[in-house]
C-alpha positions, 0 to 999 in steps of 0.5 A: 483506458487503463486505471491509474495505479496508486503507490505509497511508500513506508512511512507515508500517510495513507490517502485511500482506505483499502487493500494494499500489496507490496510491489515486487516478488513478495506478496503481502496484502494488508488493509489500511485505513485512510490517515494511517501510516503505511507500514514497513515489511520485515523492518524494511521500507517498501513500496505499496500498491493499492489493489482494491478500494474499501 
């Protein structure tokens, strides 16, 4: 059984604290706490995927 991936976009409130990575060719990893706003990358709206809860 495959684990369900969690996605959030720039500007949304973070629902799970942990390490998030940009989906796509760019590889940027950030730690975001629950309740914080998901950041932009280079002033652009991006889609983040949860890599590791924490």
